[in-house]
N, C-alpha and C positions, 0 to 999 in steps of 0.2 A: 365412490366422486363421479358427480356426471356435471357434464361441460360443453359448452360449445364455442367453437372460435369465432371471435368478431371480427367482421371481413375486413376492417379497418387495419387489424393486425394483421393479418393474412398480406395484405397489400404491402404494408410497410417492409414485413419481411422478404418478400418479393422483389420489392424495388432496390431495397440495401444490399441485395446478393448475398445476404444472409442466410445459413442454412440450420442455425442454430434450432429453430423449431417449424415445425411444417404440421398442416394437417396429416392426418392418416386416416380419417374416418370422418363423420358429420359430427362425432361429439367427442373427440379425442385430440390431446395436443402433442405433439412430440418433442422434446427437447436433448440436444446432443452437447453433452457439457465437456469438461476440459481433459476427461479421460476418454472421450470420444464413444461415451456408452450413451444409448437412446432410453430417456426416461420418457415414460407415458403419462400425461394426467386426463383425467376427464372434465376436470375444472381446474382454472388458476388457483394454486395453493392460497389458501389465507389464513393459515395458522404455520408460520417458519420459525424454524428453529437454529439458530448459529451457534457451532460448536467446535471445538477442537483447537489445534494450533493455529496462530494469530487469528482466533476470532475478533479481536478490536478491529481490525484491517477491514474484516469482511462485512462486519456491522457497518464501519463508515461506508464503505462502497453501497451496502445497500440502504443506507439513509441517503444517497442521491437522489432516491426516489420516492415521490409525494407519499406513496401508499405503505413506507416501512412502518411508521408509528403504530398503525391499525393492524397490519400483517404480521410483525415480528413478534411472537409470541414468548420466547425464551433465548437467553443470550448465555454462554458459560462466561463463569468470572475469569478473567484474567489479569496480570500486573499491569498490563498497558491498557487499560480499559477506557479511559477517555471520557469517564461518563460524566464529567462536568460538560466537555463539548457537546455530548448527547444530550444533555437536560435542555439546551438551546433550542436542539430541534425537535425534543419530543419529554415533554413535563412529566411523563408517566415510566420513562425509562428504567428507573432504579428499580422498580417492580420487576422488571423483565431479568435481571440478574437473578435466577433460579437455578442455576447449574453449577456444580460445583468444578472447580478445575481438575481437568483430567477425568471426567466423568466418563461412563459409559454408556451402553445403550439402555441398564436399567435404568439410570436417571433420566433419559430424554424420552422411552417409552410411553412411562404414565401421561406425558403431556399431552399425548395421541396428535402429534404435529401432521400437517398435509406435508411437509417438506424438511428435510434438515439440510444446510448448506454447510460444506466442510472444504478444506482443503484439499488438493488431491494426497498429501502425504498421509492423509488420516483413513485411509481408505481400509487398510489390515486393521488398523487398531479398533476403529470405530465404525466406520461406514460398513464393512462387511455385516458386522452383527446387526445392523439396523435393516439392512436388506434382507436378511435371514428371516427376521420378525415383519417383513413388508411394509416397513417405513421406506418412503422415497426418500433417495440421498442424490443431491445435486453436486458434482466438484468442480471447485474452480482453483485456481492457481497464482493468477497476476504476478508470475515472477521474470516478467520482460515485458517490454511495450507492448509487442503485437500480443502477448496473452492478457494484457490489460484491456485491450479494445475487445478482444473476444468474449473475457468475460463478464466486460459491462456490458455485453450484448444479453450473455445467459442471464444475468441479475435483471437486467430489464425484461426479459422475455417470461421469466418467472413471476415478475411483478406486475405482468401485464402492460407494460410501460416501454416497450421497445421503441416508438416516437422519441421519448425523453433519452433512453440509451444512445440514439444516435446524435444528440443534441450533445450530450455529454462527449461522444467520442470526437466529434468534429473541433469541441473546444481544445481537447486534448492534440489533437494531429494538428491545429492551426498553431499553437503554443509551439510544439516540437519541430515541427517543420520551420516555423519563425526562427528559432532557434540554432539549428543545424545550418539555415541560409546565412546566419551572421557568424556563425563559426568559419564558415566555407570562405566567405567573403573576406574575414579579416585575419583569419588564422594563419598562421607561419609554420614552418617545421623547423627542428624536431618538435614533437608532442612534449608536454610535460608527464612529469612520472607522479602518480597520486598512491598514496596510500590510505585507505579509510578504514579505520579500527573502532573495534567497540572496547570502551574502557570501564572494568569495574572494579570497586573498592573492597577488595577482601582481605580483613584482617590487617586492615592500613598499610596493604600493598598494592600496587595496580595489576590488574591480569589483563592482558590486550588479546583482541582474537580479531580476525578477519573473515569475513563473509565467504560462503561459498561461491566458487568460480561461477556456477549456475543461476547465481541468485541475481536479483535486482540491481543490488548496490553496484556489482559489476560492472554489468549493463549499463547503469547512469553514468559513471565513469567513462567507458568507451563512447557513449554515445556523445558525452560532452567535449569530446576531442582530446580525452587525454590518456594516459596507459596507467591500468590497474596493476601495479607492479608485483602484487601478491598471484596475478593471473598466470598457469602453469607452473605453480609449485605444487599442483596436487592436491589443492584446498577445496575438498568437496564435502557433501553433506551439510551439516550446520555451521556454526561459527567455529573457526580453527585457531586453537589458542597459539600465539607467538611470543620470543622473548625480546628483551630490548638488543640482544646480538643479533637476532636478526632482523628486526627493525632498523639497526645501523648499518647491518651491510646494504639492506636495499637503498638507503638513504635517499628518498624520494625527495620532487621539487617540491610536492604539497602534502601535508599530513591533515585528513579530517578525523575529528573526533567523535563518538558516536557514544552517548550513554541514554538507556530507554528509562532512566529517571529521572531525567532531565539535571546531572550535575556535571554536564561536559565542561561546562565554564568554569566550574570550580577546579576540575580537573585537568584541563587547558594549563591555568594559572600555578599548579603547583608542579606540571612538568616544565614550564618556563623556567622554575626556580632550580632545576634540577641541573648539576654542571654535565653531566651525560648528554643530557637531552640538548643541552645548549650547544653541543658540538654539531646536532645534523643542520646539514644545510637549510631544510625547511625553517627551522627556527632560527637561525642566522636571519633568514630574509624574508621574516616575517609571516612564513606561509603556513602556521600550523594554526588552525581555526574547527570551530565547533560546527557541527552540522545543526541547522534550525532546529529548532522547537518551540512547539506552542502547546497544545495537550498531548502532542505525539511527534515524533522524531519525524523530519521530512525524507528521510533516506529510504522509507520502507515500502512494501506494496501496499498501499493507501492512496486514497486519491489524492493527498498531498505530493505524491511522487512528484506532477508535474511541477510545483514550485520547488521542491528540492533540485530538481534537472536543471531550472532557469539558474537558480541561485549557484549551484555547481558550476556551470559552463561559464558563469559570469568571471567566478573566482579562478579557475584555470586558464582562461583565455585573456583576463585583464581586457575584456572589453563590455559594453554595457549592454546585457541582455533585457533587463527589465525596460520596457516602454515607459517613458515618465516616472512619476513617482512609484517609489517601491513599493508603500502601502496601500497606493491606489491599486495594484494591480494584485495586489494581496486581498484588498476587499473586495475586488472584482471577482477574484476564485471564489470567496465564499459564498457570495451572492449568487453567481449563478450554478454553481455545482450544489450548495447546499440551502439554497435561497433563504439564508441570512440576510435581513436588512444592514444595510451599511451602518448604520447607528449602533447596531450592536455587533458588530465586528470590530468598529472601534472602542466599543465600551467593554465587551467581554474578551474578544479572541485577542486585540493587540495586548491587553494588560498582561496574558501571558506566553505572548512570544519571546524567544531567548534568541538572539543573530548577535553575532560581531563580526 
């Protein structure tokens, strides 16, 4: 591959203080990814594959950029595809789901991509295979707010849209800082305790789990001005199963239910009918809620994290976080972040929104 750096791109990176990409010669681009690896390109990638765990979220972050419909070559199939949302952004996206779940290098290599984007956790299982056959890989993480800013810059650099990346980051930062100021100005101690649990229906029995202490869900609770009650319990890795006895022992001030299949509201209704759950303080006080969900749940490393953060901060602090009408704020998010016209947001996206 041969390419030259555009002068404007270099200027933007220098002015923003970002060291993610820098010129290393007259015809090369060097990108530093989330694992602090330097990957060199001769030209900006034109055929991009997104694969591995959390593919749907990586795809959504990439579709914040104008060039995504043209440059994304293939996407790994995952249960949370959100494909109906993506068709709003790219009418040809369904044809791009060409990689089976859990695919390795043998499925990706024949596509001859210029670049594969993976989560950092996929380095050993897929990334190293691809690197061995000289297919470039860029890793991202998105598991904290600072990582989101960094990784948006990485994706923006890959897409040759660094100026757009800075626009997105400024939006995220402005909303985040506005929420933090509101909390600081109004919040009194002590902080409320929060339990955020994923609930799955397995053989007509609910199985509950809490996220890793290092994941974004934990960070969002802390940043929203509350205490993630599971933190400090040694919950690492992925989702960690917990039983009702543990939930009762925690007896948090707030319980937020997650279900990535969109069934959280039904699960909440069933739990409210359970005599055991009725003894929990959160249930008694009306503080058991579901995480908002449209095509995807708002608690995840996805562009919707900023909506989830605002909503969560409003619930745990009992203060108005969204300025003006809630739906106007959500509509503004989709218009700015995904360039979806307001009438389409109201017609398509609001029809999918589940919130209580």
